[in-house]
C-alpha atoms as an extended CHARMM CRD file, in Angstrom:
* protein
*
       191  EXT
         1         1  MET       CA             55.9360000000       71.0150000000      174.0670000000  PROA      1               0.0000000000
         2         2  LYS       CA             55.0000000000       73.7250000000      171.6120000000  PROA      2               0.0000000000
         3         3  LYS       CA             54.4160000000       72.7620000000      167.9800000000  PROA      3               0.0000000000
         4         4  GLN       CA             57.2680000000       75.0760000000      166.9490000000  PROA      4               0.0000000000
         5         5  ASP       CA             59.6680000000       73.2550000000      169.3270000000  PROA      5               0.0000000000
         6         6  GLN       CA             58.4920000000       69.8720000000      167.9930000000  PROA      6               0.0000000000
         7         7  ASN       CA             59.1260000000       71.0340000000      164.4180000000  PROA      7               0.0000000000
         8         8  ARG       CA             62.5650000000       72.3140000000      165.4120000000  PROA      8               0.0000000000
         9         9  GLY       CA             63.3820000000       68.9390000000      167.0350000000  PROA      9               0.0000000000
        10        10  ILE       CA             62.2720000000       67.0550000000      163.9320000000  PROA      10              0.0000000000
        11        11  ARG       CA             64.2720000000       69.4610000000      161.7860000000  PROA      11              0.0000000000
        12        12  TYR       CA             67.4600000000       68.8200000000      163.8230000000  PROA      12              0.0000000000
        13        13  GLN       CA             66.9360000000       65.0470000000      163.7080000000  PROA      13              0.0000000000
        14        14  THR       CA             66.5210000000       65.2870000000      159.9560000000  PROA      14              0.0000000000
        15        15  MET       CA             69.6960000000       67.3810000000      159.7500000000  PROA      15              0.0000000000
        16        16  LEU       CA             71.6480000000       64.6710000000      161.6140000000  PROA      16              0.0000000000
        17        17  ILE       CA             70.3560000000       61.9210000000      159.3240000000  PROA      17              0.0000000000
        18        18  VAL       CA             71.1850000000       63.9560000000      156.2200000000  PROA      18              0.0000000000
        19        19  LEU       CA             74.6200000000       64.7940000000      157.6680000000  PROA      19              0.0000000000
        20        20  CYS       CA             75.4700000000       61.1280000000      158.2260000000  PROA      20              0.0000000000
        21        21  CYS       CA             74.2210000000       60.0360000000      154.8110000000  PROA      21              0.0000000000
        22        22  SER       CA             75.8910000000       62.8500000000      152.8970000000  PROA      22              0.0000000000
        23        23  LEU       CA             79.2260000000       62.3360000000      154.6660000000  PROA      23              0.0000000000
        24        24  LEU       CA             79.3190000000       58.8280000000      153.2220000000  PROA      24              0.0000000000
        25        25  PHE       CA             79.3820000000       60.1730000000      149.6820000000  PROA      25              0.0000000000
        26        26  PHE       CA             80.5690000000       63.7320000000      149.6120000000  PROA      26              0.0000000000
        27        27  GLY       CA             80.7590000000       65.2900000000      153.0310000000  PROA      27              0.0000000000
        28        28  VAL       CA             78.2310000000       68.0410000000      152.3270000000  PROA      28              0.0000000000
        29        29  PRO       CA             75.7980000000       68.0020000000      155.2560000000  PROA      29              0.0000000000
        30        30  LYS       CA             72.7200000000       70.0480000000      155.9580000000  PROA      30              0.0000000000
        31        31  ILE       CA             73.4510000000       72.9450000000      158.3040000000  PROA      31              0.0000000000
        32        32  ASN       CA             71.9410000000       75.9980000000      159.8410000000  PROA      32              0.0000000000
        33        33  SER       CA             72.9540000000       79.2180000000      158.1300000000  PROA      33              0.0000000000
        34        34  GLN       CA             74.9350000000       80.8140000000      160.9420000000  PROA      34              0.0000000000
        35        35  THR       CA             78.1720000000       82.2530000000      159.5940000000  PROA      35              0.0000000000
        36        36  ALA       CA             80.5260000000       80.0510000000      161.6340000000  PROA      36              0.0000000000
        37        37  ASN       CA             78.7180000000       76.8670000000      160.6280000000  PROA      37              0.0000000000
        38        38  GLU       CA             78.4510000000       78.0720000000      157.0380000000  PROA      38              0.0000000000
        39        39  TYR       CA             82.1870000000       78.6040000000      156.7250000000  PROA      39              0.0000000000
        40        40  THR       CA             83.0060000000       75.3810000000      158.5510000000  PROA      40              0.0000000000
        41        41  LEU       CA             81.0200000000       73.5360000000      155.9050000000  PROA      41              0.0000000000
        42        42  LYS       CA             82.5000000000       75.5920000000      153.0720000000  PROA      42              0.0000000000
        43        43  SER       CA             85.9810000000       74.8270000000      154.4410000000  PROA      43              0.0000000000
        44        44  VAL       CA             85.3500000000       71.0970000000      154.2470000000  PROA      44              0.0000000000
        45        45  PHE       CA             83.8930000000       71.4270000000      150.7460000000  PROA      45              0.0000000000
        46        46  LEU       CA             86.8570000000       73.5020000000      149.5910000000  PROA      46              0.0000000000
        47        47  LEU       CA             89.2730000000       70.8790000000      150.8840000000  PROA      47              0.0000000000
        48        48  ARG       CA             87.3540000000       67.9300000000      149.4340000000  PROA      48              0.0000000000
        49        49  VAL       CA             86.4980000000       69.3490000000      146.0100000000  PROA      49              0.0000000000
        50        50  ALA       CA             90.0800000000       68.8040000000      144.8100000000  PROA      50              0.0000000000
        51        51  ASN       CA             89.4950000000       65.0570000000      145.0110000000  PROA      51              0.0000000000
        52        52  PHE       CA             86.9520000000       65.4010000000      142.2100000000  PROA      52              0.0000000000
        53        53  VAL       CA             89.1910000000       67.4390000000      139.9040000000  PROA      53              0.0000000000
        54        54  GLU       CA             92.0660000000       66.5110000000      137.6010000000  PROA      54              0.0000000000
        55        55  TRP       CA             94.6510000000       69.0560000000      136.5500000000  PROA      55              0.0000000000
        56        56  PRO       CA             96.3560000000       68.7470000000      133.1480000000  PROA      56              0.0000000000
        57        57  GLU       CA             99.4290000000       66.5440000000      132.7110000000  PROA      57              0.0000000000
        58        58  GLY       CA            102.6620000000       68.4500000000      133.0220000000  PROA      58              0.0000000000
        59        59  LYS       CA            101.1780000000       70.9540000000      135.4750000000  PROA      59              0.0000000000
        60        60  GLU       CA            103.5510000000       71.6780000000      138.3460000000  PROA      60              0.0000000000
        61        61  ASN       CA            100.9180000000       70.5040000000      140.8280000000  PROA      61              0.0000000000
        62        62  ASN       CA            101.4290000000       66.9630000000      139.5040000000  PROA      62              0.0000000000
        63        63  ASN       CA            104.9050000000       67.0670000000      141.0600000000  PROA      63              0.0000000000
        64        64  PRO       CA            104.6360000000       64.7460000000      144.1180000000  PROA      64              0.0000000000
        65        65  LYS       CA            107.2310000000       66.8210000000      146.0060000000  PROA      65              0.0000000000
        66        66  LYS       CA            105.2240000000       70.0450000000      145.7190000000  PROA      66              0.0000000000
        67        67  ASN       CA            102.6510000000       71.0330000000      148.3380000000  PROA      67              0.0000000000
        68        68  PHE       CA             99.0480000000       71.5520000000      147.2480000000  PROA      68              0.0000000000
        69        69  ILE       CA             98.4620000000       75.3090000000      147.4350000000  PROA      69              0.0000000000
        70        70  ILE       CA             95.1090000000       76.9050000000      148.1860000000  PROA      70              0.0000000000
        71        71  SER       CA             95.2610000000       80.6740000000      147.8930000000  PROA      71              0.0000000000
        72        72  ILE       CA             92.6450000000       83.0070000000      149.3260000000  PROA      72              0.0000000000
        73        73  TYR       CA             92.4610000000       86.2240000000      147.3510000000  PROA      73              0.0000000000
        74        74  GLY       CA             91.0810000000       89.1350000000      149.3750000000  PROA      74              0.0000000000
        75        75  ASP       CA             89.3950000000       88.9910000000      152.7630000000  PROA      75              0.0000000000
        76        76  ASP       CA             89.4880000000       85.5890000000      154.4600000000  PROA      76              0.0000000000
        77        77  PRO       CA             85.9180000000       84.6220000000      155.4150000000  PROA      77              0.0000000000
        78        78  PHE       CA             87.1620000000       81.2800000000      156.7790000000  PROA      78              0.0000000000
        79        79  ASN       CA             88.9550000000       82.9990000000      159.6620000000  PROA      79              0.0000000000
        80        80  GLY       CA             91.2750000000       80.0580000000      160.3600000000  PROA      80              0.0000000000
        81        81  LEU       CA             88.6770000000       77.3340000000      159.7550000000  PROA      81              0.0000000000
        82        82  LEU       CA             90.5710000000       75.9060000000      156.7800000000  PROA      82              0.0000000000
        83        83  LEU       CA             93.7090000000       75.4540000000      158.8590000000  PROA      83              0.0000000000
        84        84  SER       CA             91.6900000000       73.9150000000      161.6940000000  PROA      84              0.0000000000
        85        85  ALA       CA             89.9940000000       71.4850000000      159.3160000000  PROA      85              0.0000000000
        86        86  ILE       CA             93.3360000000       70.4480000000      157.8110000000  PROA      86              0.0000000000
        87        87  ALA       CA             94.8780000000       69.9170000000      161.2430000000  PROA      87              0.0000000000
        88        88  SER       CA             91.9260000000       68.1000000000      162.8080000000  PROA      88              0.0000000000
        89        89  GLN       CA             91.1640000000       65.8070000000      159.8640000000  PROA      89              0.0000000000
        90        90  LYS       CA             94.7220000000       65.5190000000      158.5140000000  PROA      90              0.0000000000
        91        91  TYR       CA             93.4730000000       66.4540000000      155.0560000000  PROA      91              0.0000000000
        92        92  THR       CA             95.7680000000       65.9770000000      152.0940000000  PROA      92              0.0000000000
        93        93  VAL       CA             95.1060000000       66.3560000000      148.3940000000  PROA      93              0.0000000000
        94        94  LYS       CA             96.4210000000       63.5410000000      146.2280000000  PROA      94              0.0000000000
        95        95  ASN       CA             98.7980000000       62.5900000000      149.0760000000  PROA      95              0.0000000000
        96        96  LYS       CA            100.2350000000       66.1050000000      149.2800000000  PROA      96              0.0000000000
        97        97  ASP       CA            100.2680000000       68.4380000000      152.2380000000  PROA      97              0.0000000000
        98        98  ILE       CA             97.9960000000       71.4450000000      151.8710000000  PROA      98              0.0000000000
        99        99  VAL       CA             99.3100000000       74.9780000000      152.2570000000  PROA      99              0.0000000000
       100       100  ILE       CA             96.8660000000       77.8660000000      152.7410000000  PROA      100             0.0000000000
       101       101  ARG       CA             98.0580000000       81.2910000000      151.6020000000  PROA      101             0.0000000000
       102       102  LYS       CA             96.3760000000       84.6800000000      151.8420000000  PROA      102             0.0000000000
       103       103  ILE       CA             97.1740000000       86.8260000000      148.8070000000  PROA      103             0.0000000000
       104       104  ASN       CA             96.2050000000       90.2830000000      147.5960000000  PROA      104             0.0000000000
       105       105  ASN       CA             97.6760000000       90.6950000000      144.1230000000  PROA      105             0.0000000000
       106       106  THR       CA             97.5930000000       88.7560000000      140.8830000000  PROA      106             0.0000000000
       107       107  LEU       CA            101.3490000000       88.1470000000      140.8380000000  PROA      107             0.0000000000
       108       108  GLU       CA            100.9440000000       85.7810000000      143.8070000000  PROA      108             0.0000000000
       109       109  ILE       CA             98.3120000000       83.6370000000      142.0530000000  PROA      109             0.0000000000
       110       110  GLU       CA            100.6560000000       81.7790000000      139.7020000000  PROA      110             0.0000000000
       111       111  SER       CA            101.6650000000       78.9010000000      142.0120000000  PROA      111             0.0000000000
       112       112  SER       CA             98.1060000000       78.2480000000      143.2290000000  PROA      112             0.0000000000
       113       113  ASP       CA             96.3170000000       74.9790000000      142.6180000000  PROA      113             0.0000000000
       114       114  ILE       CA             93.0300000000       76.3480000000      143.9630000000  PROA      114             0.0000000000
       115       115  LEU       CA             92.2240000000       80.0420000000      144.0960000000  PROA      115             0.0000000000
       116       116  PHE       CA             89.3840000000       81.0240000000      146.4170000000  PROA      116             0.0000000000
       117       117  ILE       CA             88.1770000000       84.4790000000      145.3870000000  PROA      117             0.0000000000
       118       118  SER       CA             86.5800000000       86.3160000000      148.2790000000  PROA      118             0.0000000000
       119       119  SER       CA             83.4690000000       88.4460000000      147.8850000000  PROA      119             0.0000000000
       120       120  SER       CA             85.6430000000       91.4410000000      148.7930000000  PROA      120             0.0000000000
       121       121  GLU       CA             87.1200000000       91.1080000000      145.2800000000  PROA      121             0.0000000000
       122       122  LYS       CA             83.8650000000       91.3070000000      143.3270000000  PROA      122             0.0000000000
       123       123  TYR       CA             84.9880000000       94.5860000000      141.7600000000  PROA      123             0.0000000000
       124       124  ASN       CA             88.3750000000       93.0700000000      140.8190000000  PROA      124             0.0000000000
       125       125  LEU       CA             86.9320000000       89.7770000000      139.5940000000  PROA      125             0.0000000000
       126       126  THR       CA             87.3850000000       90.5110000000      135.8860000000  PROA      126             0.0000000000
       127       127  LYS       CA             91.0550000000       91.3780000000      136.4170000000  PROA      127             0.0000000000
       128       128  ILE       CA             91.6370000000       88.2150000000      138.4880000000  PROA      128             0.0000000000
       129       129  LEU       CA             89.8520000000       85.9440000000      136.0080000000  PROA      129             0.0000000000
       130       130  ASP       CA             91.7490000000       87.5070000000      133.0830000000  PROA      130             0.0000000000
       131       131  PHE       CA             94.9750000000       86.6540000000      134.8920000000  PROA      131             0.0000000000
       132       132  VAL       CA             94.0390000000       82.9870000000      135.4950000000  PROA      132             0.0000000000
       133       133  LYS       CA             92.3800000000       82.4590000000      132.1190000000  PROA      133             0.0000000000
       134       134  ASN       CA             93.7560000000       79.3350000000      130.4250000000  PROA      134             0.0000000000
       135       135  LYS       CA             95.9150000000       78.5540000000      133.4800000000  PROA      135             0.0000000000
       136       136  PRO       CA             95.3500000000       75.2800000000      135.3300000000  PROA      136             0.0000000000
       137       137  ILE       CA             94.1080000000       76.9360000000      138.5120000000  PROA      137             0.0000000000
       138       138  LEU       CA             90.7230000000       75.8980000000      139.9030000000  PROA      138             0.0000000000
       139       139  THR       CA             88.7980000000       79.0410000000      140.8480000000  PROA      139             0.0000000000
       140       140  ILE       CA             86.2520000000       78.8630000000      143.6550000000  PROA      140             0.0000000000
       141       141  GLY       CA             84.0190000000       81.5340000000      145.1560000000  PROA      141             0.0000000000
       142       142  ASP       CA             80.9570000000       81.9510000000      147.2950000000  PROA      142             0.0000000000
       143       143  THR       CA             79.4580000000       85.1270000000      145.9260000000  PROA      143             0.0000000000
       144       144  LYS       CA             76.2410000000       85.4250000000      143.9500000000  PROA      144             0.0000000000
       145       145  GLY       CA             76.9210000000       85.9040000000      140.2510000000  PROA      145             0.0000000000
       146       146  PHE       CA             80.5160000000       84.6270000000      140.3140000000  PROA      146             0.0000000000
       147       147  THR       CA             79.7190000000       81.4940000000      138.2840000000  PROA      147             0.0000000000
       148       148  GLU       CA             78.1740000000       83.5380000000      135.4930000000  PROA      148             0.0000000000
       149       149  ARG       CA             81.2490000000       85.7450000000      135.4220000000  PROA      149             0.0000000000
       150       150  GLY       CA             83.6370000000       82.7900000000      135.0250000000  PROA      150             0.0000000000
       151       151  VAL       CA             84.4710000000       81.3430000000      138.4590000000  PROA      151             0.0000000000
       152       152  MET       CA             84.6140000000       77.5540000000      138.0200000000  PROA      152             0.0000000000
       153       153  VAL       CA             82.9150000000       76.5030000000      141.2830000000  PROA      153             0.0000000000
       154       154  ASN       CA             80.6930000000       78.7880000000      143.3360000000  PROA      154             0.0000000000
       155       155  MET       CA             79.3380000000       77.6670000000      146.7290000000  PROA      155             0.0000000000
       156       156  PHE       CA             76.2230000000       79.0110000000      148.4290000000  PROA      156             0.0000000000
       157       157  ILE       CA             73.7250000000       78.1190000000      151.1300000000  PROA      157             0.0000000000
       158       158  GLU       CA             70.1230000000       77.6160000000      150.0990000000  PROA      158             0.0000000000
       159       159  ASP       CA             67.3610000000       76.0680000000      152.1990000000  PROA      159             0.0000000000
       160       160  LEU       CA             69.9630000000       75.1050000000      154.8110000000  PROA      160             0.0000000000
       161       161  PHE       CA             72.0150000000       73.1050000000      152.2930000000  PROA      161             0.0000000000
       162       162  LEU       CA             75.4100000000       73.8020000000      150.8140000000  PROA      162             0.0000000000
       163       163  LYS       CA             74.9290000000       73.9580000000      147.0690000000  PROA      163             0.0000000000
       164       164  PHE       CA             77.3040000000       74.8290000000      144.3010000000  PROA      164             0.0000000000
       165       165  ASP       CA             77.2700000000       75.8420000000      140.6650000000  PROA      165             0.0000000000
       166       166  ILE       CA             79.9350000000       74.8820000000      138.1430000000  PROA      166             0.0000000000
       167       167  ASN       CA             81.1220000000       76.8460000000      135.1240000000  PROA      167             0.0000000000
       168       168  LEU       CA             82.2580000000       74.0180000000      132.8560000000  PROA      168             0.0000000000
       169       169  VAL       CA             83.2430000000       76.4570000000      130.0960000000  PROA      169             0.0000000000
       170       170  SER       CA             85.8470000000       78.0840000000      132.3540000000  PROA      170             0.0000000000
       171       171  SER       CA             87.2140000000       74.7540000000      133.6050000000  PROA      171             0.0000000000
       172       172  LYS       CA             87.5930000000       73.4290000000      130.0450000000  PROA      172             0.0000000000
       173       173  GLU       CA             89.4400000000       76.5970000000      128.9840000000  PROA      173             0.0000000000
       174       174  SER       CA             91.9630000000       75.8700000000      131.7480000000  PROA      174             0.0000000000
       175       175  ASN       CA             92.1620000000       72.1450000000      130.9140000000  PROA      175             0.0000000000
       176       176  ILE       CA             90.7750000000       71.2530000000      134.3190000000  PROA      176             0.0000000000
       177       177  TYR       CA             88.6420000000       68.1170000000      134.3140000000  PROA      177             0.0000000000
       178       178  ILE       CA             85.7590000000       68.0740000000      136.7980000000  PROA      178             0.0000000000
       179       179  SER       CA             84.4690000000       64.5800000000      137.5650000000  PROA      179             0.0000000000
       180       180  SER       CA             80.9620000000       63.4940000000      136.7350000000  PROA      180             0.0000000000
       181       181  LYS       CA             80.3620000000       62.8380000000      140.4580000000  PROA      181             0.0000000000
       182       182  LEU       CA             80.8780000000       66.5170000000      141.2160000000  PROA      182             0.0000000000
       183       183  LEU       CA             78.9290000000       67.6340000000      138.1490000000  PROA      183             0.0000000000
       184       184  SER       CA             75.9590000000       65.4180000000      139.0460000000  PROA      184             0.0000000000
       185       185  ASN       CA             75.7860000000       66.9870000000      142.5100000000  PROA      185             0.0000000000
       186       186  ALA       CA             75.9540000000       70.5470000000      141.2210000000  PROA      186             0.0000000000
       187       187  HSD       CA             72.9150000000       72.7780000000      141.6030000000  PROA      187             0.0000000000
       188       188  ARG       CA             73.5860000000       74.1980000000      138.1410000000  PROA      188             0.0000000000
       189       189  VAL       CA             76.2250000000       73.6230000000      135.4400000000  PROA      189             0.0000000000
       190       190  ILE       CA             77.0610000000       76.2880000000      132.8700000000  PROA      190             0.0000000000
       191       191  LYS       CA             78.1060000000       74.5190000000      129.6580000000  PROA      191             0.0000000000
C-alpha cells in the first residue's frame, strides 16, 4: 500500500473517531470539504444551535403553539438538506416543529426565529442587518466577513472541521443569550 493511501486510511479512521466523540457533545464532526458533505454538516449545526440559545421573554417564539421558523434569505445552499435532516432525525427546537422558509425580502423576516443569510446577499447584508437590529432573531451565515459585519453566528470549514465565530455584540443588542457551551466552542468571539 502506498504511503499516501496509508495516510488517507489513518485520516479517515481519525475522522470517524472525532465524529463519534463530537456527536456526544455537540454533533459537529470532522468532514471532508466536498460541498454536499459541507452543507449536510452545516444543516445539522443550524438545527442544533438553537438548543444553545435563549430568546427574550415575551418573544412570540416562546409561544408553545407557534412553530420554530428558520428562514433562508437569498439562494439556498442547503438544497433540501435541512428538510431531510429534520425528517430523518425528527428534529424539534424546544419541543416545537421546525418550519423552513425561503425568503427574498426584508418584510418576510419578521416572524423568523433564525435567519440564515446566504452568501448571495453579501451586497444586501447591511440592509438585512439594519432590519433585524434589536429584534430577537438569531442571524446565521457562512460567508467570510459576515461576523465582523454583524451576523451573530458564522459557520465555516477550516482544516476539515466545521468552525464558527460568534458576534456577541450583535446577539446582546437583540437580547439573545448564547450559552457558554456554544461560546466555549467558538473559533472566535467578537465582544
